[in-house]
C-alpha positions as CSV (number, residue, x, y, z in Angstrom):
1,M,0.0,0.0,0.0
2,T,1.3,3.4,-0.9
3,K,1.9,5.7,2.1
4,K,-0.3,8.7,2.2
5,I,1.7,11.9,1.6
6,E,0.4,14.8,3.6
7,I,0.7,18.3,2.2
8,K,-1.3,21.6,2.5
9,R,-2.8,23.3,-0.5
10,N,-4.5,26.7,-0.3
11,I,-7.0,25.9,-3.0
12,S,-10.8,25.4,-3.2
13,K,-12.7,22.3,-4.0
14,N,-13.5,23.7,-7.4
15,E,-9.9,24.4,-8.1
16,I,-9.0,20.8,-7.1
17,S,-11.7,19.5,-9.4
18,R,-10.4,21.6,-12.3
19,R,-6.8,20.5,-11.7
20,D,-7.9,16.9,-11.5
21,N,-9.5,17.4,-14.9
22,F,-6.2,18.8,-16.3
23,F,-4.4,15.8,-14.9
24,K,-6.8,13.4,-16.6
25,M,-6.4,15.3,-19.9
26,F,-2.6,15.1,-19.6
27,K,-2.7,11.3,-18.7
28,N,-4.9,10.7,-21.7
29,S,-3.2,13.1,-24.1
30,P,-3.6,12.2,-27.8
31,I,-0.2,13.9,-28.5
32,P,2.5,11.4,-29.5
33,D,5.0,10.6,-26.8
34,E,7.9,12.1,-28.8
35,E,6.0,15.5,-28.9
36,L,4.4,15.5,-25.5
37,M,7.4,16.9,-23.6
38,M,7.7,19.8,-26.0
39,N,4.0,20.8,-25.4
40,L,3.8,20.8,-21.6
41,G,2.6,24.3,-21.7
42,L,-0.8,22.9,-22.6
43,Y,-1.1,21.5,-19.1
44,I,0.9,23.8,-16.8
45,N,-1.5,26.2,-15.1
46,R,-1.0,29.8,-14.3
47,Q,0.1,29.2,-10.7
48,A,2.8,26.7,-11.6
49,L,4.0,28.8,-14.5
50,S,4.2,31.8,-12.2
51,R,6.6,29.9,-9.8
52,I,8.8,28.9,-12.8
53,F,9.0,32.6,-13.8
54,F,9.9,33.5,-10.2
55,M,12.7,31.0,-10.0
56,H,13.9,32.2,-13.4
57,D,14.0,35.8,-12.1
58,L,16.1,34.7,-9.1
59,Y,18.5,32.8,-11.1
60,K,19.1,35.7,-13.5
61,R,20.1,37.8,-10.6
62,I,23.1,35.6,-9.8
63,V,24.4,34.9,-13.3
64,D,27.3,37.4,-12.8
65,V,27.8,36.3,-9.1
66,H,30.4,33.7,-8.5
67,G,29.5,30.6,-6.5
68,V,27.2,27.6,-6.1
69,V,23.4,27.3,-5.9
70,M,21.9,25.5,-2.9
71,E,18.4,24.5,-2.2
72,F,17.4,23.6,1.4
73,G,14.3,21.4,1.2
74,C,14.2,20.3,-2.4
75,R,11.6,17.6,-2.0
76,W,10.6,16.5,-5.6
77,G,13.4,18.6,-7.0
78,Q,11.6,20.7,-9.6
79,N,13.6,23.8,-8.6
80,L,16.9,21.9,-9.0
81,T,16.0,20.8,-12.5
82,L,15.0,24.4,-13.4
83,F,18.3,25.7,-12.1
84,E,20.1,23.2,-14.2
85,S,18.1,24.3,-17.3
86,F,18.7,28.0,-16.4
87,R,22.5,27.3,-16.1
88,G,22.4,25.6,-19.5
89,I,20.7,28.6,-21.0
90,Y,22.6,31.5,-19.4
91,E,26.0,30.0,-18.6
92,P,26.4,26.6,-20.3
93,Y,30.1,26.4,-19.8
94,N,30.2,27.4,-16.2
95,Y,31.1,24.1,-14.7
96,N,31.9,26.0,-11.5
97,R,28.2,26.6,-10.9
98,K,27.4,23.5,-8.9
99,I,23.8,22.9,-7.8
100,I,23.3,21.2,-4.5
101,G,20.1,20.0,-2.9
102,F,19.6,19.2,0.8
103,D,16.7,17.2,2.0
104,T,15.7,14.4,4.4
105,F,13.4,12.9,1.7
106,T,11.3,11.8,4.6
107,G,9.4,15.0,5.3
108,F,9.5,17.2,8.4
109,Q,11.6,15.8,11.3
110,S,12.6,18.5,13.8
111,I,9.4,20.3,14.8
112,N,9.9,23.2,17.2
113,K,7.4,25.1,19.3
114,K,8.2,28.1,17.2
115,D,6.6,26.3,14.2
116,G,3.1,27.0,15.5
117,S,0.1,24.7,15.7
118,A,-1.1,24.2,12.1
119,A,-2.3,20.7,11.5
120,I,0.2,20.2,8.7
121,V,3.2,21.0,10.8
122,K,4.0,17.5,12.1
123,K,6.7,14.9,11.7
124,G,6.6,13.2,8.3
125,A,4.6,15.8,6.5
126,Y,5.8,16.6,2.9
127,T,7.6,13.3,2.6
128,V,8.3,11.7,-0.9
129,T,7.9,8.2,-2.3
130,E,10.4,5.5,-1.3
131,K,13.9,5.9,-2.9
132,Y,12.8,9.0,-4.7
133,E,16.2,10.6,-4.3
134,E,17.6,7.9,-6.6
135,Y,15.1,8.8,-9.3
136,L,15.8,12.5,-8.9
137,S,19.5,11.9,-9.2
138,D,18.9,10.1,-12.5
139,L,16.6,12.9,-13.7
140,L,19.2,15.6,-12.8
141,L,21.9,13.6,-14.7
142,S,19.6,13.4,-17.7
143,H,19.1,17.1,-17.7
144,E,22.9,17.6,-17.3
145,E,23.5,15.5,-20.4
146,E,21.4,18.0,-22.4
147,S,24.1,20.7,-21.8
148,P,27.7,21.2,-22.7
149,L,30.4,19.7,-20.5
150,S,28.1,16.9,-19.5
151,H,31.0,14.7,-18.5
152,V,31.5,17.1,-15.5
153,K,29.1,16.3,-12.8
154,K,27.7,19.7,-11.6
155,F,25.0,18.7,-9.1
156,E,24.8,16.9,-5.8
157,L,22.0,15.6,-3.7
158,V,22.7,15.5,0.1
159,K,20.2,13.2,1.9
160,G,19.7,13.5,5.6
161,D,19.5,16.1,8.4
162,A,20.7,19.2,6.6
163,T,21.7,20.9,9.9
164,V,24.4,18.2,10.1
165,S,25.1,17.6,6.4
166,I,25.6,21.3,5.6
167,K,28.3,21.6,8.2
168,K,30.0,18.5,6.8
169,Y,29.6,19.7,3.2
170,L,31.2,23.1,4.0
171,K,34.0,21.5,6.0
172,N,34.8,19.2,3.1
173,N,34.4,22.1,0.6
174,P,35.8,25.1,2.4
175,E,36.3,27.0,-0.9
176,T,32.5,27.2,-1.3
177,I,30.9,30.6,-2.2
178,V,27.1,30.6,-2.1
179,A,25.7,32.7,-4.9
180,F,22.1,31.6,-4.4
181,A,20.4,29.7,-1.6
182,Y,16.7,28.9,-1.6
183,F,15.0,27.9,1.7
184,D,12.0,25.7,1.5
185,F,12.2,23.8,4.8
186,D,9.1,25.6,6.1
187,I,10.1,25.0,9.6
188,Y,12.3,26.8,12.2
189,S,15.2,24.7,13.3
190,P,16.7,23.6,9.9
191,T,16.1,27.0,8.4
192,K,17.9,28.8,11.2
193,K,20.9,26.4,11.5
194,C,21.5,26.2,7.7
195,L,21.2,29.9,7.3
196,Q,23.7,30.4,10.1
197,A,26.0,27.8,8.4
198,I,26.1,29.5,5.0
199,L,26.5,33.1,6.2
200,P,30.3,33.1,6.1
201,H,30.1,31.8,2.5
202,L,27.9,34.6,1.1
203,T,29.2,37.5,-1.0
204,K,27.9,40.8,-2.1
205,G,25.2,40.0,-4.6
206,S,24.3,36.6,-3.1
207,V,20.5,35.9,-3.2
208,L,18.6,34.2,-0.4
209,G,15.2,33.0,-1.4
210,F,12.4,31.9,1.0
211,D,9.2,30.0,0.3
212,E,7.1,30.7,3.4
213,L,8.0,34.0,5.0
214,N,5.1,35.9,6.5
215,W,2.9,32.8,6.4
216,H,0.8,32.1,9.5
217,D,0.8,28.3,9.1
218,Y,4.6,28.3,8.9
219,P,5.9,30.9,11.4
220,G,9.2,29.1,12.0
221,E,10.7,30.2,8.7
222,T,10.2,33.9,9.4
223,L,11.3,33.6,13.0
224,A,14.5,31.9,11.9
225,L,15.3,34.7,9.4
226,K,14.5,37.3,12.1
227,E,16.9,35.7,14.6
228,V,19.7,35.2,12.2
229,L,19.6,38.3,10.0
230,G,16.9,40.5,11.4
231,L,14.0,41.9,9.5
232,G,15.2,45.6,9.3
233,K,18.6,45.2,7.7
234,Y,17.5,43.9,4.3
235,K,14.7,44.7,1.9
236,I,12.5,41.6,1.7
237,Q,11.4,41.5,-1.9
238,R,8.7,39.6,-3.6
239,S,7.4,39.0,-7.2
240,P,4.0,40.2,-8.2
241,L,3.6,36.8,-9.8
242,C,3.5,34.8,-6.6
243,P,1.9,35.5,-3.2
244,T,4.3,33.8,-0.9
245,P,7.9,33.3,-2.1
246,S,10.3,36.2,-1.4
247,F,14.0,37.0,-1.5
248,I,16.8,39.3,-0.2
249,V,20.0,40.3,-1.9
250,I,23.2,40.6,0.1
251,E,24.6,44.1,-0.5
């Protein structure tokens, strides 16, 4: 039996019904397989497309900033594959732009009292299917093979408690400069500890993205940022395309 995956979606029953219909139309698409991937715009809705535009905007901001890209809480890995594609578009020969994803791949683990009392904030929420990280690694490799210098591996997935693995990664790679870090842990402890860990590795122009700032159901992410960087030192920017993701630029 497949384990139920618990997530929270801020959408109405009518929206769920419409999206289910989109999914059925996609699953039963009359488009030949060899052309289906080139026509995904038929099935991507406005909300999903807006997030892709947002990630594209963030990546463009760091094209001229030296360093790696990190995502904390990559889950299914869509952002990682987007970052690979953006790298292939804007800087195809920049083998120095490594993309690293950190995740437990087992959902929330370290719930803190600062994470509030929303029903979704509990251990195991936002997990993925069994051994998904192996599938994601193969997928990232396939994307990498579509770009120049494909013989150079330019991505890494780090499974486990990121509060431990980020310290180990930076110890083993002390040369690391972080040009872009995206935080999507949702919860307090890993957000705070990973943010603290990468601070000495940021440079002017580095971008820090956050998925759940100013969101009542996930107060921990905002509290972590407040305690580490403060809310008055940086301009917290957002895109008009998406209601929740935001970012700051180190200046």
